C-alpha positions in Angstrom: 16.1 0.9 -15.9 15.8 -2.6 -17.4 13.6 -5.8 -17.2 15.1 -9.4 -16.8 14.3 -11.4 -19.9 12.5 -8.7 -21.5 10.9 -11.0 -24.4 9.7 -13.3 -21.6 8.0 -10.3 -20.0 6.4 -9.3 -23.4 5.1 -13.1 -23.7 3.7 -12.9 -20.1 1.8 -9.7 -20.9 0.4 -11.2 -23.9 -0.7 -14.3 -22.1 -2.4 -11.9 -19.5 -4.4 -10.4 -22.3 -5.5 -13.7 -24.4 -5.7 -16.1 -21.2 -7.3 -14.5 -18.5 -8.0 -17.8 -17.0 -4.5 -18.5 -16.4 -3.2 -18.3 -12.7 -1.4 -15.1 -11.9 2.1 -15.5 -10.9 3.9 -12.6 -9.1 7.5 -11.6 -9.9 8.7 -13.6 -6.8 7.2 -16.8 -8.1 8.9 -16.8 -11.1 12.5 -17.7 -9.8 14.0 -18.6 -13.2 13.8 -15.1 -14.3 16.1 -13.6 -11.5 17.6 -16.2 -9.5 20.9 -16.7 -11.5 21.3 -13.1 -11.4 21.7 -13.1 -7.6 24.4 -15.8 -7.5 27.7 -14.8 -6.1 26.0 -11.4 -4.9 25.5 -10.0 -1.3 21.7 -9.4 -1.4 19.8 -6.7 0.7 15.9 -7.4 0.7 13.0 -5.1 1.7 10.4 -7.6 2.7 7.5 -8.7 5.2 5.2 -11.3 5.8 3.7 -10.8 2.5 6.8 -11.4 0.5 6.1 -15.2 0.1 6.3 -17.9 -2.8 3.4 -20.3 -2.4 3.3 -19.8 1.3 7.0 -19.9 2.0 9.0 -16.9 2.8 11.1 -15.6 0.0 14.1 -15.2 2.5 13.8 -18.8 3.3 13.6 -19.6 -0.5 16.4 -17.7 -1.5 18.6 -19.2 1.6 17.4 -22.4 0.2 19.2 -21.6 -3.0 22.4 -20.4 -1.2 21.8 -16.8 -2.1 23.9 -14.6 0.3 21.4 -12.3 2.3 23.2 -9.7 4.1 20.3 -7.8 5.5 16.5 -7.6 5.5 14.8 -4.1 5.5 11.4 -3.9 6.9 8.4 -1.2 6.4 5.7 -0.2 8.5 4.2 -3.0 10.6 7.8 -4.7 10.9 9.2 -7.8 9.1 6.5 -10.2 10.7 3.9 -7.7 10.2 2.5 -7.5 13.6 3.3 -3.9 14.6 0.3 -1.5 15.2 -0.1 1.4 12.3 2.3 3.9 13.2 4.3 1.9 15.8 8.0 2.1 16.0 9.8 -0.9 14.9 13.2 -1.5 16.4 16.2 -3.0 14.6 17.0 -6.5 15.4 17.7 -10.0 14.0 15.2 -12.2 12.5 15.0 -15.3 15.2 14.6 -17.9 12.4 17.8 -16.9 10.1 19.7 -14.7 12.2 19.8 -12.2 9.4 20.0 -8.6 10.6 16.8 -6.9 10.4 16.7 -2.9 9.8 13.6 -1.0 10.2 12.6 1.6 7.7 9.9 3.1 9.9 10.1 5.6 12.6 13.2 7.9 12.4 14.9 5.9 9.9 12.6 5.6 6.6 15.5 5.8 4.2 18.2 3.2 4.4 21.4 5.0 5.3 24.7 4.5 3.4 26.3 2.5 6.5 23.2 0.2 6.4 23.8 -0.4 2.7 27.5 -1.0 2.7 28.7 -4.3 1.1 25.1 -5.0 -0.6 25.7 -5.6 -4.3 21.7 -6.0 -5.0 18.5 -4.7 -3.5 15.3 -6.7 -3.8 12.2 -5.2 -3.0 9.1 -7.5 -2.4 6.1 -6.1 -0.8 2.5 -6.7 -1.4 0.6 -3.2 -1.8 -3.0 -2.3 -1.7 -3.0 0.3 -4.2 -3.6 3.3 -1.9 -1.5 6.4 -1.9 -1.7 6.7 2.0 -0.6 3.0 2.5 3.0 3.6 3.3 4.8 0.7 1.4 4.8 3.1 -1.6 6.7 6.0 0.2 9.1 3.2 1.6 9.8 2.2 -2.1 10.5 5.8 -2.9 13.2 6.2 0.0 14.7 2.8 -1.0 15.0 3.9 -4.7 16.8 7.3 -3.7 19.0 5.2 -1.3 20.2 2.8 -4.1 20.8 5.4 -6.6 22.8 7.4 -4.2 24.9 4.5 -3.3 25.0 3.0 -7.1 23.2 -0.1 -6.0 20.9 -1.8 -8.4 17.3 -2.2 -7.3 15.1 -5.4 -8.3 11.6 -5.2 -7.7 9.7 -8.5 -7.7 6.2 -6.9 -8.8 2.8 -8.2 -7.5 -0.8 -7.5 -8.6 -2.6 -4.2 -7.2 -6.0 -5.5 -5.8 -7.5 -1.9 -6.6 -5.5 -1.7 -9.8 -8.8 -1.6 -11.9 -9.8 1.8 -10.6 -8.2 5.5 -10.4 -10.0 7.7 -8.0 -9.8 10.3 -5.3 -8.2 13.7 -5.0 -4.6 14.4 -6.4 -2.2 15.3 -3.9 -1.4 18.9 -3.4 2.3 19.7 -2.7 1.5 21.5 0.7 -0.1 18.4 2.1 3.1 16.1 1.2 4.1 13.4 4.1 4.8 9.8 4.3 1.0 9.0 3.8 1.3 10.8 0.5 4.6 11.9 -1.2 3.8 12.4 -4.9 1.0 14.2 -6.6 -1.2 11.1 -7.3 -4.8 10.1 -6.3 -5.6 8.0 -3.3 -6.5 5.0 -5.9 -3.5 5.3 -8.2 -4.1 2.3 -10.2 -0.4 1.1 -10.5 1.6 -1.7 -9.4 4.7 -1.0 -7.3 6.9 -1.6 -10.3 4.7 0.8 -12.5 4.8 3.3 -9.7 8.8 3.1 -9.7 8.8 3.8 -13.3 6.7 6.8 -12.7 9.2 8.1 -10.0 11.9 7.7 -12.5 10.1 8.9 -15.5 8.4 12.0 -13.8 11.8 13.0 -12.0 10.3 12.9 -8.6 13.2 11.1 -6.9 15.6 13.4 -5.2 18.9 12.1 -6.8 21.3 13.2 -9.1 22.4 9.8 -10.1 20.3 7.3 -12.3 18.9 4.3 -10.5 19.6 0.8 -12.2 16.2 -0.6 -11.9 15.4 -4.2 -12.6 11.7 -5.3 -13.0 10.4 -9.0 -12.6 6.6 -8.5 -13.7 3.8 -10.4 -13.0 2.5 -12.9 -15.5 -1.3 -13.6 -16.5 -2.1 -10.2 -14.9 -3.9 -7.1 -16.1 -5.3 -4.4 -14.3 -8.7 -5.9 -14.6 -7.9 -9.1 -12.9 -9.3 -9.7 -9.5 -6.5 -10.9 -7.2 -7.1 -12.3 -3.8 -4.2 -11.3 -1.6 -3.0 -14.8 -0.1 -1.8 -13.0 3.2 -3.0 -10.2 5.1 -0.7 -7.2 4.1 -0.9 -5.5 7.6 -2.8 -6.4 10.9 -5.8 -4.3 10.5 -6.4 -5.4 6.7 -7.4 -8.9 7.6 -9.7 -9.9 4.4 -10.6 -8.9 0.9 -13.6 -6.9 2.3 -11.5 -4.7 4.3 -9.1 -4.2 1.4 -11.6 -3.1 -0.8 -13.2 -0.8 1.7 -9.9 0.6 2.9 -9.9 3.6 1.0 -13.3 4.8 1.6 -13.1 4.2 5.5 -9.5 5.0 6.3 -10.6 8.7 6.4 -11.8 8.0 9.9 -8.3 8.0 11.0 -8.3 11.7 10.5 -11.7 12.2 12.7 -12.7 10.9 16.1 -15.0 8.2 14.7 -13.8 4.5 15.0 -13.4 2.3 12.0 -13.2 -0.7 13.9 -9.7 -0.9 15.2 -9.8 -3.2 18.1 -12.5 -5.5 16.8 -11.9 -8.4 14.3 -13.2 -6.7 11.2 -11.6 -3.2 11.1 -12.1 -0.9 8.4 -15.8 -2.7 7.7 -17.6 -0.5 10.2 -17.6 2.8 11.8 -19.0 4.2 14.8 -19.0 6.4 18.0 -20.4 6.5 21.3 -22.7 9.5 20.4 -24.3 7.6 17.3 -27.0 6.1 19.6 -29.6 6.2 16.8 -27.6 4.1 14.5 -28.5 0.3 14.3 -25.0 -1.2 14.9 -22.6 -1.4 18.1 -19.2 -2.7 18.7 -16.8 -2.1 21.5 -13.0 -1.3 20.6 -10.7 -4.0 22.6 -6.8 -4.1 22.6 -5.9 -6.8 20.2 -2.8 -7.8 18.5 -2.1 -5.0 16.0 -4.4 -2.5 17.7 -3.3 -2.5 21.2 -4.6 1.2 22.0 -7.5 1.5 19.4 -9.2 4.9 19.3 -12.5 4.7 21.6 -10.8 1.6 23.7 -13.4 -0.2 25.7 -16.2 2.2 24.6 -19.6 1.3 23.4 -19.7 2.5 19.7 -22.6 2.8 17.8 -22.7 3.1 13.9 -23.2 1.0 10.7 -21.5 -2.4 9.7 -20.8 -2.2 6.0 -20.2 -5.8 4.9 -18.0 -8.9 5.8 -18.5 -10.2 2.2 -15.5 -9.5 -0.3 -17.7 -9.6 -3.3 -20.2 -7.0 -1.8 -17.2 -4.7 -0.9 -15.8 -5.1 -4.5 -18.9 -4.0 -5.9 -19.5 -1.0 -3.5 -15.9 0.2 -4.5 -15.7 -1.0 -8.3 -16.1 2.8 -9.3 -13.8 4.0 -6.7 -13.9 5.6 -3.3 -17.4 5.6 -1.3 -17.6 9.1 0.5 -21.1 8.7 1.9 -19.9 6.8 5.0 -17.8 10.0 5.9 -20.5 12.4 4.9 -23.2 10.4 6.9 -20.7 10.2 10.0 -19.9 14.1 9.8 -23.8 14.8 9.4 -24.5 12.7 12.6 -21.7 14.1 14.8 -22.6 16.3 17.4 -19.3 18.5 17.4 -18.6 19.5 14.1 -16.0 21.8 14.7 -13.9 19.2 16.3 -14.7 16.4 13.5 -11.7 16.9 11.3 -8.0 16.6 12.8 -5.0 17.8 11.0 -4.3 14.3 10.0 -7.4 14.2 7.6 -5.9 16.6 5.1 -3.0 14.6 5.0 -4.9 11.6 4.2 -6.9 13.4 1.6 -4.1 15.2 0.4 -5.8 18.3 0.1 -7.9 20.7 2.3 -10.8 20.9 -0.2 -12.4 17.6 0.5 -12.8 18.8 4.2 -14.3 22.0 3.1 -16.7 20.4 0.5 -18.1 18.2 3.2 -18.6 21.1 5.5 -20.2 22.8 2.9 -22.7 19.9 2.3 -21.7 18.8 -0.9 -22.7 15.4 -2.0 -20.7 12.3 -3.1 -21.3 12.8 -6.7 -20.7 16.6 -6.7 -17.7 16.1 -4.7 -16.2 13.4 -7.0 -17.3 15.4 -10.1 -14.8 18.0 -8.7 -11.9 15.7 -9.0 -12.2 14.9 -12.7 -10.0 17.4 -14.0 -6.9 16.4 -12.2 -7.9 12.6 -12.5 -7.7 13.0 -16.3 -4.3 14.7 -16.4 -3.0 12.2 -13.9 -4.5 9.4 -16.1 -2.5 10.9 -19.1 0.8 10.5 -16.9 -0.1 6.9 -15.7 -0.5 5.5 -19.3 3.2 6.2 -19.8 4.4 3.8 -17.2 1.8 0.8 -17.5 3.3 -2.6 -17.8 0.1 -4.4 -17.9 -3.0 -3.6 -20.0 
């Protein structure tokens, strides 16, 4: 495991501490740190619509510099980021460049040896949102394992974590491991992709016998307290920063009969159900790009609209996950035995949260129950931080 230009990396971190007014530069933007190492190599790249440099696709930028890209590997939502959550994405070719696109979602979550043949270096450049159940970190883990097995170096072009300032949520229990939670980390893990990659290696969580040659191109002028506005939506239903801040608080509704606004233009910023007729807000989920068959399609849902203001959403979630939305919906729902689906425990990473809500625990009491595990996790996390 190594950093390209390690002295420059240290300088970048020092700048991020003393010059917080400086503009954040992602790993991808710092071409001088990695472009020379791509020359005369066949490159594979894990990328999607967020893999940009100042509004230009990383793919197009590398091609401009005559870098040979053999294959593009795309995560959930596809290379262009337009597929619904959970929708299978087919292999094909990028219509603009003609480069083959290999889906890493559905039945092919881990790159196969045949798909990596001829690749000299793999690049990973995805914008994460800092949530355990956002599947890009699961894709990262599988890519790391595949590269280690085939002896292919992996270069991570790091990007900021918009929720990197907070660590919160239940730590995943092994029984509930799935693609929406593969390792014993909390829902808000407080790591960038590169930091998480270091944790996967350092804690020996990768299922490989061979070491991975990991190369990290870090962010410049970034700390975990830096407020970073994503320049492009990371997936179809995270349309703005308000939704991104609220995501870990309202995503729990994916494991219930309650709508979180999929099929509207402000998903994750509201919740509702046809039976909540005494609540002050209403909406109708429709078929939209990225939400073609949303829950409660074409039904009038009554509920609550949280906010459309990013600053308000940031303040609501600055200390972590808000459970009161979920607790209020559970208390209002008329069929409590049917409120939690099996998917809820996979999102939570435990069955304890469901049981606590059923018993009438308050948000404060539930969050206090997480603290022992969170303190143990924070001690592990501290070993792998790149940024203060």
